[in-house]
NULOKOL-110236 format. One record per residue (C-alpha): residue number from 1; x, y, z; residue in three letters. Coordinates in nm, 4 decimals, padded with zeros to 6 digits, always signed. Layout:
// residues N
{NUM,{X,Y,Z},ala}
...
// end
This chain:
// residues 267
{1,{-00.5866,-01.2023,-01.3534},unk}
{2,{-00.9477,-01.0969,-01.4001},unk}
{3,{-01.0614,-01.3265,-01.1212},unk}
{4,{-00.8105,-01.2228,-00.8541},unk}
{5,{-00.7162,-00.8641,-00.9428},unk}
{6,{-00.9945,-00.6051,-00.9029},unk}
{7,{-01.0486,-00.3499,-01.1769},unk}
{8,{-00.8505,-00.0274,-01.1658},unk}
{9,{-01.1556,+00.1755,-01.0626},unk}
{10,{-01.2815,-00.0808,-00.8099},unk}
{11,{-01.2406,+00.0761,-00.4645},unk}
{12,{-01.3738,-00.2162,-00.2624},unk}
{13,{-01.0428,-00.3717,-00.1513},unk}
{14,{-00.9045,-00.1427,+00.1194},unk}
{15,{-00.5424,-00.0369,+00.1555},unk}
{16,{-00.3324,-00.1889,+00.4382},unk}
{17,{-00.1981,+00.1619,+00.5001},unk}
{18,{-00.5271,+00.2327,+00.6802},unk}
{19,{-00.4160,+00.0391,+00.9873},unk}
{20,{-00.1034,+00.0931,+01.1976},unk}
{21,{+00.0539,-00.2324,+01.3151},unk}
{22,{+00.3303,-00.2250,+01.5766},unk}
{23,{+00.5953,-00.4834,+01.4912},unk}
{24,{+00.6775,-00.5184,+01.8613},unk}
{25,{+00.3410,-00.6849,+01.9199},unk}
{26,{+00.3639,-00.9207,+01.6245},unk}
{27,{+00.3813,-01.2990,+01.6425},unk}
{28,{+00.5056,-01.5026,+01.3425},unk}
{29,{+00.3364,-01.8235,+01.2290},unk}
{30,{+00.5774,-02.0721,+01.0718},unk}
{31,{+00.5079,-02.3177,+00.7910},unk}
{32,{+00.4745,-02.6796,+00.9027},unk}
{33,{+00.5946,-02.8154,+00.5678},unk}
{34,{+00.7670,-02.7040,+00.2474},unk}
{35,{+00.6284,-02.6380,-00.0992},unk}
{36,{+00.4900,-02.3795,-00.3390},unk}
{37,{+00.1923,-02.1701,-00.2312},unk}
{38,{-00.0990,-02.2879,-00.4436},unk}
{39,{-00.3958,-02.1127,-00.2822},unk}
{40,{-00.4514,-01.8555,-00.0079},unk}
{41,{-00.8021,-01.8963,+00.1345},unk}
{42,{-00.8713,-01.5359,+00.2306},unk}
{43,{-01.2283,-01.6055,+00.3463},unk}
{44,{-01.1129,-01.8606,+00.6031},unk}
{45,{-00.8441,-01.6218,+00.7254},unk}
{46,{-01.0937,-01.3392,+00.7756},unk}
{47,{-01.3361,-01.5667,+00.9646},unk}
{48,{-01.0605,-01.6983,+01.1920},unk}
{49,{-00.9196,-01.3527,+01.2606},unk}
{50,{-01.2651,-01.2235,+01.3514},unk}
{51,{-01.3351,-01.5206,+01.5781},unk}
{52,{-01.0115,-01.4641,+01.7694},unk}
{53,{-01.0233,-01.0826,+01.7528},unk}
{54,{-00.6911,-01.0744,+01.5697},unk}
{55,{-00.5285,-00.9041,+01.2749},unk}
{56,{-00.3383,-01.1247,+01.0299},unk}
{57,{-00.0814,-01.0309,+00.7697},unk}
{58,{-00.0108,-01.3069,+00.5190},unk}
{59,{+00.3597,-01.3097,+00.4334},unk}
{60,{+00.3458,-01.5254,+00.1203},unk}
{61,{+00.1508,-01.5214,-00.2044},unk}
{62,{+00.0561,-01.7896,-00.4600},unk}
{63,{+00.3685,-01.9016,-00.6442},unk}
{64,{+00.6067,-01.8369,-00.3542},unk}
{65,{+00.8360,-02.1206,-00.2517},unk}
{66,{+00.8075,-02.1842,+00.1223},unk}
{67,{+01.0480,-02.3835,+00.3401},unk}
{68,{+00.9342,-02.5517,+00.6620},unk}
{69,{+00.9915,-02.3326,+00.9655},unk}
{70,{+00.9842,-02.0020,+00.7769},unk}
{71,{+00.7008,-01.7509,+00.8402},unk}
{72,{+00.3829,-01.7676,+00.6335},unk}
{73,{+00.1870,-01.5156,+00.8409},unk}
{74,{+00.2150,-01.2611,+01.1214},unk}
{75,{-00.0534,-01.2202,+01.3878},unk}
{76,{-00.1529,-00.9356,+01.6164},unk}
{77,{-00.3893,-01.0158,+01.9047},unk}
{78,{-00.5540,-01.3571,+01.9633},unk}
{79,{-00.4228,-01.3816,+02.3200},unk}
{80,{-00.4899,-01.7262,+02.4627},unk}
{81,{-00.5961,-01.8763,+02.1297},unk}
{82,{-00.2641,-01.8875,+01.9447},unk}
{83,{-00.2602,-02.2612,+01.8806},unk}
{84,{-00.6065,-02.2838,+01.7247},unk}
{85,{-00.5621,-01.9715,+01.5133},unk}
{86,{-00.2206,-02.0824,+01.3910},unk}
{87,{-00.3633,-02.4138,+01.2728},unk}
{88,{-00.6282,-02.2311,+01.0697},unk}
{89,{-00.3666,-02.0000,+00.9193},unk}
{90,{-00.1481,-02.2899,+00.8088},unk}
{91,{-00.4484,-02.4677,+00.6567},unk}
{92,{-00.5551,-02.1556,+00.4689},unk}
{93,{-00.2147,-02.1253,+00.2991},unk}
{94,{-00.2237,-02.4360,+00.0803},unk}
{95,{+00.1144,-02.5716,-00.0337},unk}
{96,{+00.1841,-02.7979,-00.3307},unk}
{97,{+00.4931,-02.9698,-00.4709},unk}
{98,{+00.4719,-02.7640,-00.7912},unk}
{99,{+00.3499,-02.4209,-00.8929},unk}
{100,{-00.0004,-02.4095,-01.0381},unk}
{101,{-00.1968,-02.1435,-01.2245},unk}
{102,{-00.4914,-02.1513,-00.9777},unk}
{103,{-00.4207,-01.8137,-00.8119},unk}
{104,{-00.0743,-01.7524,-00.9564},unk}
{105,{-00.0845,-01.5283,-01.2632},unk}
{106,{+00.2932,-01.4878,-01.2412},unk}
{107,{+00.3342,-01.8574,-01.3244},unk}
{108,{+00.1939,-01.7932,-01.6717},unk}
{109,{+00.4491,-01.5144,-01.7207},unk}
{110,{+00.7222,-01.7455,-01.5894},unk}
{111,{+00.6335,-02.0094,-01.8485},unk}
{112,{+00.6321,-01.7575,-02.1355},unk}
{113,{+00.9616,-01.6068,-02.0198},unk}
{114,{+01.1161,-01.9554,-01.9976},unk}
{115,{+01.0097,-02.0254,-02.3561},unk}
{116,{+01.1738,-01.7016,-02.4693},unk}
{117,{+01.4960,-01.7603,-02.2755},unk}
{118,{+01.5309,-02.1173,-02.3986},unk}
{119,{+01.4710,-02.0003,-02.7544},unk}
{120,{+01.7717,-01.7693,-02.7193},unk}
{121,{+02.0078,-02.0388,-02.5914},unk}
{122,{+02.3165,-02.0908,-02.8158},unk}
{123,{+02.1930,-02.4374,-02.9087},unk}
{124,{+01.8630,-02.3026,-03.0468},unk}
{125,{+01.9119,-01.9327,-03.1274},unk}
{126,{+01.5509,-01.8681,-03.2306},unk}
{127,{+01.4714,-01.4964,-03.1866},unk}
{128,{+01.1357,-01.5291,-03.3642},unk}
{129,{+01.0025,-01.7709,-03.1008},unk}
{130,{+01.1411,-01.5487,-02.8256},unk}
{131,{+00.9770,-01.2407,-02.9773},unk}
{132,{+00.6454,-01.4245,-03.0167},unk}
{133,{+00.6507,-01.5133,-02.6465},unk}
{134,{+00.7176,-01.1460,-02.5694},unk}
{135,{+00.4132,-01.0545,-02.7775},unk}
{136,{+00.1932,-01.2782,-02.5649},unk}
{137,{+00.3376,-01.1211,-02.2487},unk}
{138,{+00.2600,-00.7780,-02.3947},unk}
{139,{-00.1077,-00.8673,-02.4139},unk}
{140,{-00.1067,-00.9785,-02.0493},unk}
{141,{+00.0860,-00.6732,-01.9277},unk}
{142,{-00.1540,-00.4367,-02.1025},unk}
{143,{-00.4379,-00.6115,-01.9217},unk}
{144,{-00.2548,-00.5674,-01.5899},unk}
{145,{-00.2426,-00.1903,-01.6310},unk}
{146,{-00.6197,-00.1968,-01.5919},unk}
{147,{-00.6121,-00.3925,-01.2656},unk}
{148,{-00.5341,-00.2971,-00.9073},unk}
{149,{-00.2148,-00.4719,-00.8016},unk}
{150,{-00.0307,-00.4998,-00.4707},unk}
{151,{-00.1375,-00.5541,-00.1098},unk}
{152,{-00.5012,-00.5462,-00.0006},unk}
{153,{-00.6819,-00.5279,+00.3338},unk}
{154,{-00.9823,-00.7564,+00.3780},unk}
{155,{-01.2527,-00.6776,+00.6333},unk}
{156,{-01.4936,-00.8900,+00.8318},unk}
{157,{-01.8732,-00.8621,+00.8247},unk}
{158,{-01.8536,-00.5726,+01.0730},unk}
{159,{-01.6249,-00.3697,+00.8459},unk}
{160,{-01.3138,-00.4243,+01.0589},unk}
{161,{-00.9907,-00.4803,+00.8650},unk}
{162,{-00.8727,-00.8286,+00.9586},unk}
{163,{-00.6374,-00.9725,+00.6960},unk}
{164,{-00.3614,-00.8111,+00.4900},unk}
{165,{-00.2895,-01.0098,+00.1752},unk}
{166,{+00.0273,-00.9383,-00.0244},unk}
{167,{+00.0428,-00.9578,-00.4005},unk}
{168,{+00.2723,-00.8752,-00.6865},unk}
{169,{+00.3024,-00.5256,-00.8297},unk}
{170,{+00.3674,-00.4012,-01.1826},unk}
{171,{+00.7437,-00.3802,-01.1300},unk}
{172,{+00.7522,-00.7481,-01.0422},unk}
{173,{+00.5719,-00.8431,-01.3627},unk}
{174,{+00.7883,-00.6143,-01.5768},unk}
{175,{+01.1076,-00.7553,-01.4274},unk}
{176,{+00.9740,-01.1052,-01.4819},unk}
{177,{+00.9032,-01.0291,-01.8476},unk}
{178,{+01.2217,-00.8343,-01.9212},unk}
{179,{+01.5144,-00.9102,-01.6921},unk}
{180,{+01.6240,-01.2640,-01.7823},unk}
{181,{+01.5492,-01.2258,-02.1508},unk}
{182,{+01.7527,-00.9040,-02.1587},unk}
{183,{+02.0493,-01.0892,-02.0080},unk}
{184,{+02.0270,-01.3934,-02.2352},unk}
{185,{+01.8907,-01.2294,-02.5497},unk}
{186,{+02.0213,-00.8762,-02.5174},unk}
{187,{+02.2776,-00.9267,-02.7933},unk}
{188,{+02.0026,-00.9920,-03.0472},unk}
{189,{+01.8383,-00.6696,-03.1723},unk}
{190,{+01.5196,-00.8545,-03.2740},unk}
{191,{+01.4585,-00.9508,-02.9121},unk}
{192,{+01.5446,-00.6062,-02.7743},unk}
{193,{+01.3049,-00.4475,-03.0247},unk}
{194,{+01.0311,-00.6963,-02.9242},unk}
{195,{+01.0703,-00.5976,-02.5586},unk}
{196,{+01.0583,-00.2263,-02.6434},unk}
{197,{+00.7519,-00.2874,-02.8610},unk}
{198,{+00.5894,-00.4550,-02.5607},unk}
{199,{+00.6668,-00.1508,-02.3453},unk}
{200,{+00.5304,+00.0843,-02.6126},unk}
{201,{+00.2026,-00.1078,-02.6152},unk}
{202,{+00.1857,-00.0858,-02.2361},unk}
{203,{+00.2628,+00.2868,-02.2445},unk}
{204,{-00.0549,+00.3556,-02.4414},unk}
{205,{-00.2624,+00.1741,-02.1786},unk}
{206,{-00.1039,+00.3368,-01.8696},unk}
{207,{-00.3450,+00.4670,-01.6082},unk}
{208,{-00.1158,+00.6735,-01.3821},unk}
{209,{+00.2318,+00.8207,-01.3384},unk}
{210,{+00.3526,+00.5292,-01.1269},unk}
{211,{+00.2853,+00.2878,-01.4120},unk}
{212,{+00.4628,+00.5234,-01.6518},unk}
{213,{+00.7665,+00.5394,-01.4235},unk}
{214,{+00.7869,+00.1603,-01.4155},unk}
{215,{+00.7808,+00.1461,-01.7960},unk}
{216,{+01.0646,+00.4012,-01.8170},unk}
{217,{+01.2627,+00.1906,-01.5709},unk}
{218,{+01.2022,-00.1229,-01.7777},unk}
{219,{+01.3000,+00.0529,-02.1015},unk}
{220,{+01.6256,+00.1660,-01.9403},unk}
{221,{+01.6910,-00.1943,-01.8371},unk}
{222,{+01.6181,-00.3351,-02.1828},unk}
{223,{+01.8061,-00.0782,-02.3934},unk}
{224,{+02.0576,+00.0507,-02.1414},unk}
{225,{+02.3692,-00.0733,-02.3190},unk}
{226,{+02.3544,-00.1364,-02.6916},unk}
{227,{+02.5935,-00.3943,-02.8318},unk}
{228,{+02.8957,-00.2475,-03.0166},unk}
{229,{+02.8786,-00.5498,-03.2479},unk}
{230,{+02.5469,-00.4405,-03.4001},unk}
{231,{+02.5298,-00.2841,-03.7412},unk}
{232,{+02.4285,+00.0845,-03.7611},unk}
{233,{+02.0900,-00.0275,-03.8962},unk}
{234,{+02.0244,-00.2535,-03.5951},unk}
{235,{+02.1363,+00.0152,-03.3508},unk}
{236,{+01.9147,+00.2760,-03.5174},unk}
{237,{+01.6168,+00.0377,-03.5040},unk}
{238,{+01.6543,-00.0190,-03.1294},unk}
{239,{+01.7004,+00.3522,-03.0629},unk}
{240,{+01.3916,+00.4262,-03.2705},unk}
{241,{+01.1794,+00.1846,-03.0666},unk}
{242,{+01.3065,+00.3344,-02.7415},unk}
{243,{+01.1994,+00.6782,-02.8644},unk}
{244,{+00.8599,+00.5336,-02.9506},unk}
{245,{+00.8173,+00.4139,-02.5920},unk}
{246,{+00.8741,+00.7668,-02.4653},unk}
{247,{+00.6441,+00.9120,-02.7323},unk}
{248,{+00.3654,+00.6782,-02.6228},unk}
{249,{+00.4223,+00.7703,-02.2572},unk}
{250,{+00.3923,+01.1383,-02.3505},unk}
{251,{+00.0615,+01.0768,-02.5276},unk}
{252,{+00.2014,+01.1117,-02.8787},unk}
{253,{+00.0354,+00.7921,-02.9967},unk}
{254,{+00.0484,+00.8624,-03.3707},unk}
{255,{+00.4221,+00.9280,-03.3506},unk}
{256,{+00.4730,+00.6146,-03.1427},unk}
{257,{+00.3037,+00.3816,-03.3912},unk}
{258,{+00.3413,+00.5380,-03.7367},unk}
{259,{+00.5846,+00.3481,-03.9601},unk}
{260,{+00.6630,+00.2894,-04.3260},unk}
{261,{+00.5494,-00.0680,-04.3878},unk}
{262,{+00.4472,-00.2198,-04.0562},unk}
{263,{+00.8066,-00.2791,-03.9462},unk}
{264,{+00.7372,-00.1729,-03.5869},unk}
{265,{+00.4782,-00.4499,-03.5447},unk}
{266,{+00.6375,-00.7223,-03.7560},unk}
{267,{+00.9447,-00.9400,-03.7188},unk}
// end
């Protein structure tokens, strides 16, 4: 994450919104084989786009599963040089048979989420392991609030925007951390509380209103429907943690974290 996501205050990567691309003049570049995107060589893409006076929008990101014949990039310009440029584009989007962690931070989240979901299977039923995995995801999500996520525009040596590179946003990571575990572990209050604790920790680290809105959305997903089979104590505990998320978002940090005996940070 630190290697591939610039810091929140780093203004060097430009926004793709700076350039207006007409879809009518676009030409797709299809994958020549299938696999998972392992690496996107942005430097090679910028050099090739400059050489052919083109603008390139990459349509896939590390971790995406690509099928032969589907688009991996879209090109504007490069009249008369389509074949050579397309070959460079395909080479710059490296595919592998399996996902790797090289440029794919989401793969680490996927592995942690899989551990948590498997722990909550009926055959295992281990909410402590699931909650521990959520705690590790909390650390990563807090770190992401201090990074710039989403699409970026990369320029050539003359300052001309040449390549638009997509990337995952905070909603993607929150859904990855919360959605499946909420479905498979949502009947266990220990797991629901762990997810709300994760969101409370993120709320303290939020940098803007958009991040706060995503945390509210995730909290609604996690604690939207409480199980009628829970005891009043379990229900009250989940409701208390949801209130703590909102307190943290409102800047009431003491209220969000104060407890009797550490019960809001322990399992």
